[in-house]
C-alpha positions in Angstrom: 93.7 81.8 139.9 92.9 78.8 137.7 94.3 75.3 137.8 96.4 74.7 134.8 95.6 71.7 132.7 94.1 69.4 135.2 91.0 67.8 133.7 90.9 65.5 130.7 88.8 68.1 128.8 91.6 70.6 129.1 94.3 68.3 128.0 94.9 67.2 124.5 93.4 63.8 123.9 95.7 63.3 120.8 98.6 65.1 119.2 97.6 68.0 116.9 100.7 67.5 114.7 100.2 64.9 112.0 96.5 65.4 111.8 94.9 66.9 108.6 93.2 70.1 109.3 91.7 72.8 107.1 93.2 76.3 107.2 91.8 78.3 110.1 91.5 81.5 108.0 89.7 79.7 105.1 86.3 81.1 105.9 87.5 84.7 106.1 89.2 84.2 102.7 86.3 82.7 100.8 83.8 85.2 102.2 86.1 88.2 101.4 86.7 89.2 105.0 90.4 88.6 105.0 92.1 92.0 104.4 95.0 92.1 102.0 97.5 95.0 101.7 95.2 97.5 100.0 92.0 96.3 101.6 92.6 97.8 105.0 90.2 100.7 105.6 92.2 103.9 106.4 90.4 107.2 106.4 91.2 109.8 103.7 93.4 107.4 101.6 94.9 108.7 98.4 96.1 106.5 95.5 99.4 106.3 93.7 100.2 105.3 90.1 103.7 104.8 88.7 105.2 106.2 85.5 107.8 103.9 83.9 110.8 104.4 81.6 110.4 103.4 78.0 114.1 102.9 77.3 116.3 100.1 78.7 119.4 102.2 79.3 119.7 105.9 79.5 119.0 109.1 81.5 116.0 111.2 82.4 116.6 114.8 81.5 113.4 116.3 82.7 109.9 115.5 83.9 107.0 117.9 83.1 104.4 117.5 85.8 102.4 120.6 85.0 99.5 119.0 83.1 99.2 116.2 85.7 99.1 118.7 88.6 96.4 120.7 86.9 94.2 117.6 86.6 91.3 117.4 89.1 92.1 115.1 92.0 95.8 115.0 91.5 97.6 115.8 94.8 101.2 115.6 93.8 103.9 114.1 91.6 107.2 112.7 92.7 110.2 112.3 90.4 114.0 112.4 91.0 114.0 116.2 90.9 111.8 116.5 94.0 111.8 113.1 95.7 113.0 113.0 99.3 116.5 111.6 100.0 116.7 107.9 100.8 119.6 106.5 102.7 121.2 103.4 101.0 120.4 100.1 102.7 122.3 97.6 100.5 119.7 97.0 97.8 120.1 99.5 94.9 116.6 98.6 93.5 115.1 100.4 96.5 116.8 103.7 95.8 113.8 104.7 93.7 113.7 108.3 92.2 117.1 109.1 93.6 118.9 109.5 90.2 118.2 110.3 86.6 119.9 107.1 85.5 117.7 104.4 83.8 119.1 100.9 84.3 116.2 98.9 82.6 113.0 99.4 80.8 110.0 99.8 83.1 112.0 101.4 85.9 109.9 103.9 87.9 110.7 107.5 86.8 107.7 109.2 88.5 104.7 108.5 90.7 101.4 110.4 90.7 99.2 110.7 93.9 95.5 111.5 93.6 92.2 111.2 95.4 91.1 108.1 93.4 92.8 105.4 91.4 91.3 106.8 88.2 92.6 110.2 88.8 96.1 108.9 89.6 96.1 106.8 86.4 94.8 109.8 84.4 97.5 112.0 85.9 100.2 109.5 85.1 99.2 109.6 81.5 99.7 113.4 81.5 103.3 113.3 82.9 105.8 114.0 80.2 109.2 112.4 80.7 112.1 113.5 78.5 114.5 110.6 78.5 117.4 109.8 76.3 118.2 106.2 75.6 121.5 104.6 74.6 122.3 101.2 73.1 121.3 98.6 75.6 122.7 95.1 76.1 119.8 92.8 77.0 120.6 89.3 75.7 122.2 86.5 77.7 124.5 84.3 75.6 127.2 81.7 76.4 129.9 83.7 74.7 129.1 87.1 76.2 132.5 88.9 76.7 131.4 90.4 80.1 130.7 87.0 81.7 132.5 86.7 85.1 132.7 84.3 88.0 131.3 85.9 91.1 132.7 85.3 94.6 129.5 83.6 95.7 126.0 82.8 94.5 122.5 83.1 96.1 122.3 81.8 99.6 126.0 82.3 100.2 127.4 79.3 98.4 130.8 79.6 96.8 130.5 80.1 93.0 132.9 77.3 92.2 133.6 73.9 93.7 136.1 71.3 92.5 137.2 67.8 93.7 139.5 65.6 91.7 140.0 66.1 87.9 136.8 66.1 85.9 138.6 66.0 82.5 140.6 62.9 83.7 137.4 61.3 85.0 135.6 61.9 81.7 138.6 60.5 79.7 138.4 57.3 81.8 134.7 56.9 81.5 133.1 54.3 79.3 129.9 56.3 78.8 129.7 60.0 78.6 127.2 62.8 78.2 128.0 66.4 77.3 124.9 68.5 76.8 123.7 72.1 77.2 120.3 73.0 78.5 118.4 76.3 78.4 115.8 77.5 80.8 113.9 80.8 80.1 113.1 83.8 82.2 110.0 83.1 84.2 107.7 85.4 86.2 106.0 84.6 89.5 102.4 85.7 88.7 101.1 85.5 92.3 97.4 86.1 92.6 97.8 89.3 94.7 100.0 91.9 93.0 102.6 93.8 95.0 100.6 96.3 96.9 101.0 98.7 99.9 99.0 100.9 102.1 101.2 103.4 104.0 100.7 106.3 106.4 102.7 108.4 108.8 101.6 108.9 112.4 103.4 111.0 115.0 106.7 110.5 113.1 106.2 106.8 112.8 105.6 104.8 109.6 102.8 102.2 109.4 102.7 100.0 106.3 100.2 97.3 105.3 102.3 95.4 102.7 102.1 92.3 100.5 105.4 90.9 101.7 106.9 87.6 102.7 109.1 89.2 105.3 107.7 92.0 107.4 110.7 92.1 109.7 113.1 92.6 106.8 110.8 95.1 105.3 110.6 97.0 108.6 114.4 97.1 108.8 114.8 98.3 105.2 112.2 101.1 105.6 113.9 102.2 108.8 117.2 102.4 107.0 115.8 104.2 103.9 114.0 106.8 105.9 116.6 107.0 108.7 114.2 105.9 111.4 114.7 103.7 114.4 113.3 100.2 113.7 110.7 100.7 116.5 109.3 103.7 114.6 108.3 101.4 111.7 105.5 98.8 111.7 104.9 96.5 108.8 101.7 94.4 108.8 101.2 91.5 106.4 98.3 89.6 107.9 97.2 88.1 104.6 99.4 87.7 101.5 98.0 86.4 98.3 101.0 84.4 97.1 104.5 85.4 96.5 106.7 82.4 95.2 109.8 84.5 96.3 109.0 87.7 94.5 107.8 89.2 97.8 110.7 87.8 99.8 112.5 91.1 99.5 110.9 94.5 99.6 110.1 96.1 96.2 109.7 99.7 95.1 105.9 99.8 95.7 106.5 99.8 99.4 109.0 102.6 99.3 107.0 104.7 96.9 103.8 104.4 99.0 105.7 105.6 102.0 107.3 108.5 100.1 103.9 109.5 98.6 102.2 109.4 102.0 104.8 111.7 103.4 104.4 114.0 100.4 100.6 114.4 100.6 100.2 114.0 104.4 97.6 111.3 104.2 97.5 107.5 103.8 98.4 106.3 100.3 97.5 103.0 98.6 99.6 101.7 95.7 98.9 98.4 93.9 101.1 97.6 90.9 99.2 96.4 87.9 99.8 92.9 86.4 101.7 94.5 83.5 103.8 96.6 85.8 104.8 93.6 87.8 106.8 92.1 84.9 109.4 94.9 85.2 109.2 95.8 88.9 108.6 92.6 90.8 111.5 90.4 89.7 111.7 87.2 87.8 113.7 83.9 87.5 116.8 84.5 85.4 117.2 82.5 82.2 120.0 80.0 82.4 122.4 78.2 80.1 123.8 75.1 81.7 126.4 72.6 80.4 126.3 69.2 82.1 129.2 66.7 81.6 128.8 63.2 83.0 131.0 60.2 82.8 130.4 56.7 84.1 131.9 53.2 84.1 130.5 50.4 82.0 128.7 49.3 85.1 126.9 52.7 85.5 129.0 54.1 88.3 129.6 57.9 87.9 133.2 58.9 87.7 132.8 62.6 86.8 130.1 65.3 87.2 130.6 68.7 85.7 128.0 71.4 85.9 128.6 75.0 84.5 125.7 77.4 85.0 125.4 80.8 83.2 122.8 83.4 84.2 122.1 87.1 84.1 121.8 89.9 86.6 121.1 93.6 86.3 123.4 96.7 86.2 122.0 97.7 89.6 122.5 94.6 91.7 124.2 91.3 91.6 121.9 88.3 91.9 123.4 84.9 90.9 121.1 81.9 90.7 122.7 78.9 92.4 121.8 76.4 89.6 124.8 74.1 89.9 124.8 73.7 93.7 122.5 70.7 93.8 125.0 68.8 91.6 127.4 69.0 94.6 125.4 66.5 96.6 122.9 64.6 94.5 125.2 61.8 93.3 128.5 60.2 94.2 131.5 60.7 91.9 135.2 61.0 92.6 135.7 63.8 90.1 133.5 66.9 90.4 133.4 70.5 89.1 130.6 73.1 89.5 130.9 76.7 88.3 128.7 79.7 88.0 129.2 82.6 85.7 127.0 85.7 85.4 126.7 88.8 83.2 125.2 92.2 84.2 122.8 93.3 81.5 120.4 96.3 81.0 117.5 94.3 82.5 115.6 94.2 85.8 117.2 92.4 88.6 116.3 88.7 88.9 115.1 87.5 92.3 114.1 84.4 94.2 111.5 82.3 92.5 110.2 79.0 93.9 113.2 76.8 94.4 115.8 79.2 93.1 118.8 77.3 91.8 117.4 73.8 92.4 114.5 74.3 89.9 116.5 75.2 86.8 119.5 73.1 88.0 117.5 70.0 88.4 116.1 70.3 84.9 119.6 70.2 83.5 121.1 67.6 85.8 118.2 65.2 85.9 117.8 65.4 82.1 121.5 64.6 81.7 121.2 61.7 84.1 118.3 60.4 81.9 120.5 60.9 78.8 123.3 58.9 80.5 120.9 56.1 81.3 119.9 56.0 77.6 123.5 56.0 76.4 124.5 53.2 78.8 121.3 51.2 78.4 120.6 51.5 82.1 117.3 51.9 83.9 117.1 55.5 85.0 115.7 54.7 88.4 118.5 52.0 89.0 121.2 54.4 87.8 120.2 57.0 90.4 120.1 54.4 93.2 123.5 53.0 92.2 125.1 56.4 92.6 123.7 57.2 96.0 126.4 58.9 98.2 126.9 57.7 101.8 127.9 61.2 102.9 127.9 64.7 101.3 130.3 64.0 98.3 132.1 67.3 98.6 131.8 68.5 102.2 132.3 64.9 103.5 129.8 65.5 106.4 126.9 63.1 107.1 123.4 63.7 106.0 121.0 64.3 108.8 118.7 62.0 106.9 118.6 61.0 103.2 115.9 58.8 101.8 116.1 59.5 98.1 116.5 55.8 97.3 113.4 55.0 99.3 111.5 57.7 97.4 112.6 56.2 94.1 111.7 52.7 95.0 108.4 53.6 96.5 107.5 55.8 93.5 108.5 53.2 91.0 106.3 50.6 92.7 103.3 53.0 92.9 103.8 54.1 89.3 104.2 50.6 87.9 107.7 51.3 86.6 108.9 47.7 86.5 106.9 46.9 83.4 108.3 49.8 81.5 109.8 49.2 78.0 112.9 51.4 77.9 112.9 51.8 74.1 111.8 55.3 73.0 109.0 56.1 70.4 107.5 52.6 70.3 104.2 53.0 72.3 101.2 54.5 70.4 97.5 55.1 70.9 96.1 56.3 67.7 97.8 59.6 66.9 99.4 59.8 70.3 102.9 58.6 71.2 103.1 57.5 74.9 106.1 57.8 77.3 107.1 57.8 80.9 109.9 59.6 82.7 111.4 60.0 86.2 113.5 62.6 87.9 114.9 63.2 91.5 114.3 66.3 93.6 116.1 67.9 96.5 115.8 71.1 98.5 117.9 72.2 101.5 116.4 72.1 105.0 117.3 75.5 106.5 116.3 77.0 109.8 116.8 80.7 110.7 116.5 82.3 114.1 113.0 83.7 115.1 111.2 84.9 118.1 107.7 84.0 119.4 105.5 85.0 122.3 103.2 82.6 124.2 100.7 83.8 126.8 98.3 81.9 129.1 95.2 83.5 130.4 93.2 82.7 133.5 90.3 81.2 131.4 92.7 78.5 130.1 93.2 80.1 126.7 96.5 80.5 125.0 97.6 83.3 122.7 100.7 82.6 120.6 102.2 85.3 118.4 105.0 84.9 115.8 105.8 87.2 112.9 105.2 84.5 110.3 103.9 85.4 106.8 101.1 83.2 105.7 101.3 83.5 101.9 98.5 81.0 101.3 100.5 78.0 102.6 98.5 77.5 105.8 101.2 78.7 108.1 98.7 79.9 110.8 97.2 76.4 110.9 100.4 74.4 111.3 101.8 76.8 113.8 98.7 76.5 115.9 99.1 72.7 115.7 102.7 72.9 116.8 101.8 75.3 119.7 99.0 73.0 120.9 101.3 70.0 121.1 104.0 72.0 122.9 101.4 73.1 125.4 99.7 69.7 125.5 96.2 71.3 124.9 93.7 70.9 122.1 94.3 73.1 119.1 91.0 75.0 119.7 92.4 76.4 122.9 95.2 78.2 121.0 94.8 81.5 119.2 97.6 82.2 116.8 98.6 85.7 115.5 101.0 86.2 112.6 102.0 88.9 110.1 103.0 91.9 112.2 106.6 93.2 112.7 105.5 94.5 116.1 105.4 90.9 117.3 109.1 90.6 117.1 111.8 89.5 114.7 111.1 86.4 112.5 112.5 85.1 109.3 111.1 85.2 105.8 108.4 82.9 104.3 110.8 81.6 101.8 113.5 79.0 101.1 111.2 76.4 102.7 112.4 77.8 106.1 109.1 79.0 107.6 107.6 76.1 109.5 111.0 75.0 110.8 112.1 78.4 111.9 108.8 79.9 113.3 107.8 76.5 114.7 111.0 76.2 116.7 110.4 79.6 118.2 106.8 78.7 119.0 107.7 75.4 120.5 110.4 77.0 122.7 108.0 79.7 123.9 105.2 77.3 124.7 107.4 74.8 126.5 109.0 77.7 128.6 105.4 78.9 129.3 104.4 75.5 130.7 107.6 75.3 132.8 107.1 78.8 134.2 103.5 78.1 135.2 104.5 74.9 137.0 107.7 76.3 138.5 106.6 79.9 139.5 102.9 79.5 140.0 102.4 76.0 141.2 100.6 74.9 138.1 98.0 77.7 138.3 97.6 80.7 136.0 97.3 84.0 137.9 94.4 86.3 137.0 96.8 88.6 135.1 98.0 85.7 133.0 101.6 84.5 132.2 103.6 85.4 129.1 107.0 84.1 127.8 109.0 85.3 124.8 111.5 83.0 123.2 114.4 83.6 120.8 116.0 80.7 118.9 119.2 82.4 117.8 121.5 80.4 120.0 119.6 77.2 119.5 119.9 77.4 115.7 123.6 78.4 115.7 124.6 75.7 118.1 123.3 72.7 116.1 125.8 70.0 115.1 127.1 70.0 111.5 125.0 67.9 109.1 124.0 68.2 105.5 120.2 68.8 105.8 118.0 68.3 102.8 114.6 67.0 101.7 114.5 64.6 98.8 111.9 63.3 96.4 111.2 61.5 93.2 108.7 62.5 90.4 107.3 60.2 87.8 105.4 61.4 84.7 103.4 59.9 81.9 102.8 61.9 78.7 101.1 61.7 75.4 102.5 63.5 72.3 100.4 64.1 69.2 102.0 63.0 66.0 99.7 65.4 64.2 100.2 68.7 66.1 103.1 68.0 68.4 100.9 68.8 71.4 102.1 67.4 74.7 99.6 66.2 77.3 100.6 65.0 80.7 98.3 62.2 81.8 99.8 61.4 85.2 102.2 62.9 87.7 103.4 61.1 90.9 105.6 62.6 93.5 107.0 60.8 96.5 108.9 62.8 99.1 111.0 62.5 102.2 110.6 65.8 104.0 110.8 65.1 107.7 107.7 65.1 109.9 104.5 66.2 108.2 102.7 68.6 110.5 99.4 68.8 108.5 98.7 66.3 105.7 96.0 68.4 104.2 98.1 71.5 103.8 101.2 69.5 103.0 99.5 67.8 100.1 98.5 71.1 98.7 102.1 72.3 98.9 103.6 69.3 97.1 100.8 69.3 94.5 101.1 73.0 93.9 104.9 72.7 93.4 104.4 69.9 90.9 101.7 71.8 89.1 104.1 74.8 88.8 106.8 72.5 87.6 104.5 71.1 84.9 103.6 74.7 83.9 107.3 75.6 83.6 107.9 72.4 81.5 105.3 73.1 79.0 104.1 76.7 79.1 106.0 79.4 81.0 108.4 81.7 79.2 109.0 85.4 79.6 110.1 86.7 76.2 112.2 89.8 76.1 112.5 92.0 73.0 116.3 92.6 72.6 115.6 95.8 70.8 113.7 97.4 73.6 114.5 95.4 76.7 110.8 94.9 77.3 109.1 91.7 78.3 106.6 91.4 75.5 104.8 88.6 77.4 103.8 91.2 80.0 100.3 89.9 81.1 98.5 86.7 81.6 97.2 86.7 78.1 100.7 86.3 76.7 102.5 84.7 79.7 100.8 81.3 79.9 100.5 79.3 83.2 98.9 76.0 83.7 95.1 76.0 84.2 92.8 73.2 85.3 92.6 71.7 81.8 96.4 71.3 81.8 96.7 69.6 85.1 96.2 65.8 85.0 95.9 63.2 87.7 98.4 64.3 90.3 99.3 61.9 93.1 101.3 62.9 96.2 102.8 60.7 98.8 105.5 61.0 101.4 107.6 58.8 103.6 107.3 58.7 107.4 110.7 60.3 107.9 112.2 60.9 111.4 115.2 63.2 111.5 116.5 64.1 115.0 119.0 66.6 113.7 116.7 69.3 112.4 114.6 71.1 115.1 112.3 70.1 118.0 109.5 69.3 115.6 111.6 67.2 113.1 110.2 69.1 110.1 111.8 70.0 106.8 110.5 72.6 104.3 107.9 71.4 101.7 107.0 74.5 99.8 109.6 74.2 97.0 110.7 70.6 96.6 107.6 69.7 94.5 108.7 71.9 91.7 112.3 70.8 91.5 112.3 67.6 89.5 109.0 68.0 87.7 110.2 69.7 84.5 112.9 67.1 84.0 110.4 64.2 84.6 108.2 65.7 81.9 111.1 66.2 79.5 112.3 62.7 80.1 108.9 61.3 79.4 108.6 63.3 76.2 111.9 61.7 75.1 110.6 58.3 76.0 107.5 58.9 73.9 109.1 60.5 70.8 112.8 59.8 70.9 113.3 63.5 70.7 115.5 65.0 73.5 114.3 68.5 74.3 116.9 70.5 76.2 115.2 73.9 76.1 112.2 74.9 78.2 109.3 75.2 77.7 108.7 72.1 75.6 106.8 73.4 72.6 105.4 72.4 69.2 108.5 73.8 67.6 110.6 71.0 69.2 108.3 68.2 68.3 106.2 68.9 65.1 108.9 68.2 62.5 109.8 64.8 63.9 106.8 63.5 65.7 104.9 62.3 62.7 
């Protein structure tokens, strides 16, 4: 037996949490040793390639596979006429090859399995699909006759909320804004495509998958193939980004498992970049009307936010774009609504800060418009309308430091010397302007489990089924474990990304560190207690292990409104010759609880702001209404920000202590950075040019005619 933590060299000399640290898997990634979904070496692997529909609405009458099957290397072809039965699990998108019905262009109608990727692709080209298309409805519009109000929107929020009388509040207001904002469809474009390696072994299914949620993927696969959950294992050791698109399982995983069963050998399936635009989800376009009314002193009387979005004919997904307007600012009269229409298009899904991202563009642009209409400073206007409690639920905030973010950001940015008049600052051909917007994102925690084990050589193994999608989850969880154990971080080995570890929540919704970290903290603290209580402070030769589950802990928390907040400031130049917009400076100040690792946290905030800049100026998925096809279906046509587009980006955060969150005091940071950025850019463009752009992305077509 070994004495447990007795010498100074064995104890932590300083806390691990709060110290900047590089990602522990960084060396494996930069040297190519980190295995992603289709990198895992499995003997005898075959390869799959999908065949997609070419109509947006219709039916498949027949699939001729004869030429493909005659091709050298082709092992089999699956289509709805020979595909194995799948048991419904709640997501109709996963019922692939179960019906001849075509619900959107690009839907999978067949899959070819072959001995090499080249043979699979060649075989797919030889499959002949006889499909019949009918007139498709693919365009979202505000007057669509099939618009309806759902019962609830994404994340379970009610679709409608109302307090007071918005029309009466607007009638009483001295200053009003009534404006409509449009955001486009956007695609995630994660670095790693959706990819899967699947094989069957002794009646059990093993899957290496590019997923943000291996527990949920395991459960879905078990349901689809009518297996007990313990007969399915999903491994996602390394995931090359997701931004929400990998938060729920997609058809590649199901098809790989089906194909592996068909050919009796492992199958690898990686969707191409072009295929992802139809099969991996996207952010829905939105049409949002904002109505604001304020007194002559700048106090809000009325807030109205109506959000319209689209979903597919297969499944209802409703972006919660108006929800942030329920708590951002105080006003006695309030109304938020969501309406949606089912079109012949793919199903939208989560994309970084679903709801808050498009919603903040509309609300924070409208707040800026109100400031201009009332001749008020836009920072001061936000501060003056700070609510003391949640304006609609009337419950306290666990912590809320938006005002401090605005004040700190204004000081860092040099806001006090700003001339509020638009279109008066010039540097040669360039018009100059600055803008501000506020951000928020809910701080949510879900139950998870973790295992902590002490060995006789004073090492500690901690396992939690987290998904590290490039955020540094491994690293921060090791820091959290080290502090809970009171040992140096190098004494802790962390294992993530395997459904066999035990249930854990998705890497999404900015819930990961809070949820997984709570389970890790609980397991490690229980381990310390057990060693002292049951073993006299000594680790037996066989080691000691403790498993923890936070289900009851999470559910028994007192009721608070829990959110992270932030403020973004932006400086732009707009060319009077070309209408080109250049962002010179972005500053973000955030209040997001305790920061576990300043190095990885800065990357998350900076990455979110960069993605927000990209959405403000570049990103737009264009759908051809005649075909239902996204014509911007690759990275040559779908533009994202590159290094040349990204300016001086500054990130700062407050030292926020919130005792009502979780044992670590952390809030999520993966999404809040994107939330207010597009509005800050648009508000800066207005300040530079006097032109109010209400449709994203901000392009030359908005600015060229009037910027000269």
